[in-house]
C-alpha positions in Angstrom: 58.0 -110.4 101.9 55.6 -106.9 102.1 52.1 -107.5 100.7 51.4 -105.8 97.9 48.0 -104.0 97.0 46.0 -105.7 95.0 43.2 -104.5 92.7 40.5 -104.3 94.9 41.2 -103.0 98.6 42.2 -105.9 100.9 39.1 -105.4 103.0 37.1 -105.8 99.8 38.5 -109.1 99.5 38.3 -110.6 102.4 34.5 -109.7 102.2 34.7 -112.5 99.2 36.6 -114.8 100.8 34.4 -114.7 104.0 31.5 -115.5 102.0 33.4 -118.4 100.0 34.2 -119.9 103.6 30.3 -119.5 104.6 29.3 -120.8 101.0 31.7 -124.1 101.5 29.9 -125.1 104.9 26.5 -124.3 103.3 27.4 -126.4 100.8 28.0 -129.3 102.9 24.2 -128.8 103.5 23.4 -129.5 100.0 25.8 -132.5 99.9 24.3 -134.4 102.8 20.7 -133.9 101.3 21.6 -135.4 98.0 23.3 -138.2 100.0 19.9 -140.6 100.2 19.2 -140.4 96.4 22.7 -141.5 95.4 22.2 -144.9 94.4 25.4 -147.0 96.0 26.2 -150.9 96.6 26.7 -151.4 99.4 24.5 -148.7 101.2 26.4 -146.2 102.8 24.1 -143.8 104.2 21.5 -143.5 106.6 18.8 -144.5 104.0 18.5 -145.1 100.5 15.2 -142.9 98.8 13.2 -144.9 96.5 13.9 -142.4 93.8 17.6 -142.2 92.8 18.6 -139.3 90.9 21.1 -138.8 88.2 21.3 -135.1 88.3 21.7 -135.2 92.3 24.3 -137.6 91.9 25.7 -135.4 89.4 25.4 -132.8 92.3 26.8 -134.5 94.7 29.9 -135.3 92.9 30.6 -132.1 92.2 30.2 -130.3 95.0 32.5 -133.3 97.1 35.0 -132.7 94.4 36.3 -129.7 95.8 34.0 -128.4 98.7 36.4 -128.8 101.8 39.9 -128.5 100.0 38.0 -124.9 99.6 37.3 -124.9 103.3 40.5 -125.7 104.6 41.8 -122.9 102.0 40.2 -120.7 103.2 41.2 -121.6 107.0 44.4 -121.5 106.6 44.3 -118.1 105.1 42.1 -116.9 108.0 44.2 -118.8 110.3 47.4 -116.6 109.4 45.4 -113.5 109.8 44.2 -113.9 113.1 47.3 -115.3 114.2 49.3 -111.7 113.5 46.5 -109.5 114.6 46.0 -111.7 118.1 49.6 -113.2 118.8 50.2 -116.5 119.2 48.5 -117.0 123.1 45.4 -115.1 122.2 44.8 -117.1 118.7 45.1 -120.6 120.9 43.1 -119.1 123.1 40.6 -117.9 120.2 40.9 -121.6 118.3 40.0 -123.5 121.7 36.6 -121.7 122.0 35.6 -121.2 118.6 36.6 -124.7 117.7 37.6 -126.9 120.1 34.9 -126.1 122.5 32.0 -126.9 119.7 33.5 -130.2 119.3 33.3 -131.2 122.8 30.2 -129.6 123.3 28.5 -130.3 120.2 29.6 -134.1 119.7 27.0 -135.9 121.9 24.4 -133.2 121.6 23.9 -134.5 117.9 25.6 -137.9 118.6 22.1 -138.5 120.4 19.8 -137.4 117.8 22.0 -139.2 114.8 21.7 -142.2 116.6 17.8 -141.9 116.9 17.5 -141.5 112.9 19.9 -144.1 111.9 17.3 -146.6 114.2 14.3 -145.3 112.4 15.7 -145.7 109.7 16.6 -149.8 110.4 12.9 -149.8 109.8 13.0 -149.5 106.7 14.3 -152.0 104.2 16.2 -149.4 102.5 17.7 -147.7 105.9 20.2 -148.1 108.5 23.5 -147.3 107.9 25.7 -150.1 107.2 28.7 -148.1 108.9 27.1 -148.2 111.9 25.5 -151.9 112.2 28.5 -153.2 113.9 28.5 -151.0 117.0 27.4 -147.4 118.4 30.6 -146.6 119.9 33.6 -148.7 118.8 36.9 -149.2 120.7 39.6 -146.4 120.4 41.0 -145.5 118.1 37.6 -146.0 116.1 35.5 -143.1 116.9 32.7 -141.8 115.0 33.5 -138.4 114.5 30.6 -137.7 112.3 30.3 -134.3 110.2 32.1 -132.8 112.9 35.6 -134.4 111.9 36.4 -130.9 110.4 37.1 -129.1 113.3 39.1 -132.2 114.9 41.3 -131.9 111.6 41.6 -128.0 112.2 42.9 -128.6 115.8 45.6 -130.5 114.7 46.2 -128.5 111.8 46.5 -125.4 113.8 48.7 -127.4 116.2 51.1 -128.7 113.1 51.3 -125.3 111.9 52.2 -123.1 115.2 55.0 -125.9 115.7 56.6 -125.8 112.2 56.3 -122.2 111.9 58.4 -121.9 115.2 61.1 -124.3 114.2 61.2 -122.1 111.1 61.0 -118.6 112.9 63.9 -120.2 115.3 66.2 -121.6 112.5 66.0 -118.8 110.4 66.2 -115.8 112.0 67.6 -113.7 109.3 64.3 -114.6 107.8 66.3 -116.0 104.0 64.4 -119.7 104.2 61.1 -117.5 104.0 62.0 -115.6 101.6 63.1 -118.6 99.5 59.4 -120.2 100.2 57.5 -117.1 99.3 59.3 -116.7 96.2 59.0 -120.3 95.1 55.5 -120.5 96.5 54.8 -117.4 94.2 56.1 -119.3 91.2 54.4 -121.6 91.2 50.8 -119.7 92.0 51.5 -117.3 88.6 52.3 -120.9 86.5 49.4 -122.1 84.6 49.3 -125.2 85.7 50.0 -124.5 89.4 46.9 -126.7 90.4 48.3 -129.6 88.8 51.9 -129.0 90.7 49.8 -128.9 94.0 47.8 -132.2 92.8 50.6 -134.2 92.8 51.3 -135.2 96.8 46.9 -136.1 96.6 47.1 -137.8 92.9 50.2 -140.5 94.6 48.3 -140.7 97.6 45.3 -141.7 95.2 47.1 -143.9 93.3 49.0 -146.0 96.4 45.3 -146.5 97.9 44.3 -149.8 96.2 40.4 -149.5 97.9 40.4 -145.8 96.4 37.7 -144.7 93.8 36.7 -141.2 92.5 33.3 -141.0 94.0 34.9 -141.5 97.7 37.0 -138.5 97.1 39.8 -137.4 99.7 39.0 -140.1 102.6 37.1 -138.1 105.2 38.5 -139.5 109.0 35.2 -139.6 110.5 35.3 -142.9 111.8 38.4 -142.6 114.1 40.6 -140.7 116.0 43.9 -141.1 113.7 43.5 -139.2 110.7 44.3 -140.9 107.4 47.4 -139.7 105.2 44.8 -138.7 102.4 43.4 -136.1 104.9 46.5 -134.7 106.4 47.9 -134.8 102.4 45.1 -132.9 100.8 43.8 -130.3 103.7 46.9 -130.3 104.8 48.2 -128.9 101.9 45.3 -126.3 101.6 45.7 -125.0 104.8 49.0 -124.3 103.7 48.1 -122.7 100.7 45.9 -120.4 102.4 48.6 -119.9 105.0 51.2 -118.7 102.2 48.5 -116.9 100.4 48.0 -114.7 103.3 51.7 -113.9 103.1 51.4 -112.7 99.5 48.0 -111.0 99.1 48.6 -110.0 95.7 48.4 -113.6 94.3 45.0 -113.5 94.9 44.6 -110.9 91.3 46.4 -114.4 89.4 43.5 -116.8 90.7 40.9 -113.7 90.2 42.1 -113.2 86.9 41.8 -117.2 85.9 38.3 -118.0 86.9 36.8 -118.8 83.6 39.9 -120.8 82.4 39.3 -123.0 85.9 35.5 -122.9 86.1 35.2 -124.4 82.5 38.5 -127.1 83.1 36.8 -127.8 85.8 33.4 -128.4 84.8 35.0 -130.8 82.0 37.0 -132.8 84.4 34.1 -132.9 86.6 31.7 -134.4 83.6 34.5 -136.8 82.7 35.2 -138.0 86.3 31.6 -138.4 86.7 31.1 -140.8 83.5 34.0 -142.8 85.0 32.7 -143.7 88.1 30.0 -144.7 86.8 32.1 -146.9 84.4 34.0 -148.4 87.5 30.8 -148.8 89.5 29.4 -150.9 86.9 32.9 -152.7 86.1 32.2 -156.0 87.7 28.8 -156.9 86.0 30.6 -155.6 82.7 33.4 -158.0 82.1 33.5 -157.1 78.3 35.1 -153.7 79.0 38.2 -152.9 76.7 40.1 -151.5 80.6 40.9 -153.2 83.6 39.3 -151.9 86.4 42.7 -150.6 87.7 43.3 -148.8 84.6 40.0 -147.2 85.5 41.2 -146.4 88.8 44.3 -144.9 87.4 43.3 -142.5 84.9 40.6 -141.7 87.2 42.6 -140.4 90.3 45.3 -138.9 87.5 42.0 -136.8 86.3 40.6 -136.5 90.0 43.6 -134.9 91.9 43.9 -131.9 89.8 39.9 -131.6 89.5 40.1 -131.0 93.4 42.2 -128.0 92.8 41.1 -126.2 89.3 37.7 -126.5 91.1 39.0 -124.8 94.2 41.0 -122.0 92.7 37.8 -121.5 90.4 35.5 -121.3 93.3 38.4 -118.8 94.7 38.3 -116.9 91.3 34.6 -117.1 91.5 34.2 -115.4 95.0 37.2 -112.9 94.6 35.6 -112.0 90.7 31.9 -111.0 91.9 31.4 -111.0 95.6 34.2 -108.4 96.5 32.5 -105.7 98.6 30.3 -106.0 101.4 26.8 -107.7 101.7 24.8 -107.7 104.5 23.1 -110.7 103.3 26.3 -112.7 102.7 27.8 -111.2 106.0 24.6 -112.8 107.9 25.0 -116.2 106.1 28.7 -116.2 106.8 28.1 -115.8 110.4 25.3 -118.6 110.4 26.6 -121.1 108.4 29.1 -122.4 110.9 25.7 -122.9 113.5 24.1 -124.1 110.2 26.3 -126.7 109.3 26.7 -127.7 112.9 23.2 -129.0 113.7 22.3 -129.8 110.5 22.8 -133.6 110.1 20.1 -134.9 112.1 17.3 -132.3 110.8 18.5 -133.3 107.3 18.8 -137.1 108.0 15.2 -137.0 109.8 13.4 -135.4 106.4 15.2 -137.8 104.2 13.9 -141.2 106.2 10.6 -139.3 106.7 10.2 -138.6 102.4 12.4 -141.7 101.4 9.5 -144.1 101.0 6.8 -141.4 99.4 6.1 -141.6 95.6 7.3 -138.0 94.6 10.0 -137.4 92.2 13.8 -136.8 93.8 13.9 -133.6 92.6 10.7 -132.6 94.6 11.5 -134.5 97.9 15.4 -132.6 97.5 13.8 -129.2 97.3 11.1 -130.2 100.7 14.2 -131.4 102.6 16.1 -128.1 101.8 13.3 -125.5 102.1 12.1 -127.0 105.5 15.6 -127.5 107.0 17.1 -124.2 106.1 14.4 -121.6 107.1 14.2 -123.9 110.4 18.0 -123.9 111.2 18.1 -120.0 110.4 15.4 -119.4 112.6 17.2 -121.2 115.2 20.3 -119.2 114.9 19.0 -115.8 114.9 16.7 -116.7 117.9 19.0 -118.7 120.4 22.6 -117.8 118.9 23.2 -114.6 116.9 22.5 -112.5 119.6 23.6 -114.5 122.4 26.9 -116.4 124.5 26.7 -118.9 121.8 26.9 -116.9 119.0 29.8 -115.5 121.1 31.4 -118.6 121.0 31.1 -119.5 117.2 31.8 -116.4 115.7 34.2 -114.5 118.2 32.0 -111.8 119.1 28.0 -111.1 119.9 26.1 -109.3 117.5 24.1 -106.4 118.6 20.5 -106.2 117.8 19.6 -103.8 114.7 23.4 -103.1 114.3 25.3 -105.1 111.3 28.3 -107.2 113.1 31.8 -106.6 111.1 33.8 -109.8 112.8 34.0 -112.9 110.9 33.0 -116.2 111.3 34.8 -118.9 113.2 38.1 -120.3 111.3 36.7 -124.0 111.1 
């Protein structure tokens, strides 16, 4: 199916989507910075701050709803664009350089400082990750991918997509099947209930998982080399939607027009879901609740699944509506976001541990973490990455000093 012209030029829309991909990565830094202030039992993070925060708990919940789905949708969109620009062989070569190589090299370099910070946190009564207590290097297939799990899942999605595409091209020589798929997909996206339709698979997965609660969102495959079903379903669907959106870029106009409806609906669902999470977490100590825990879990699953897609579409629509057009600032941050996300975790963890016992308000400590970490990481990007071979590996090309680059960041 041919690409229709959009309201704004295609290149303008790509600026918005590239910025959104960078924002999704940067929000990951914000999310991890909130986690020490989120009360939980048992403790799941490296340390629990002495000053928990309801506001930061809500911020964490809201970001967790949509961030990775948005990221994988963008990854699918730009993957197809790169595939058709480069061809199959160069696409695979590019993905190995920009995704597989950072995973293989970055994991040991980041695992060591993360382990050291967790050991340091163990000296405090409210520190030391429960998840890491049994063994630093558990037997395979269990493997602590840490925050780099997204690279591992991306490689699997690239491989699965190329195999599926190859099979379809071979079986569908006339293109009739692809035309049917395009028409069905366009019909879904044009319908006002598109997010709810796309949410059905992951909603079923939530309901079938007896241990699922909405605060965990989609189970991330950061503890095993075998990617769990929820990650495959949700992130695989998002990647596929991004791939299919690139086949019909004109569909972006629909999501842009609906940004306000999606945003208002998303805010309502996030608030209801957050309240439900509080009720569910307090359920064991509140036997007089009118509804059983199982009923509350079912309701939260029914609401959380569409919240994922409505919020993702809201983020996409907002970017298209307000961020189309070239911005040197967003271009720079989009380029930097990949590096910042790769290196941020031990830095953020160390700052959380250092501030955890201070008798300061949670929001003040949270602000200090970001104000210290982000400029430090941006400086490392500008001095050690942007104009070096490292930047060429991560971003596909090396930036030239005093010349604004026009390339994109890694589809990570």
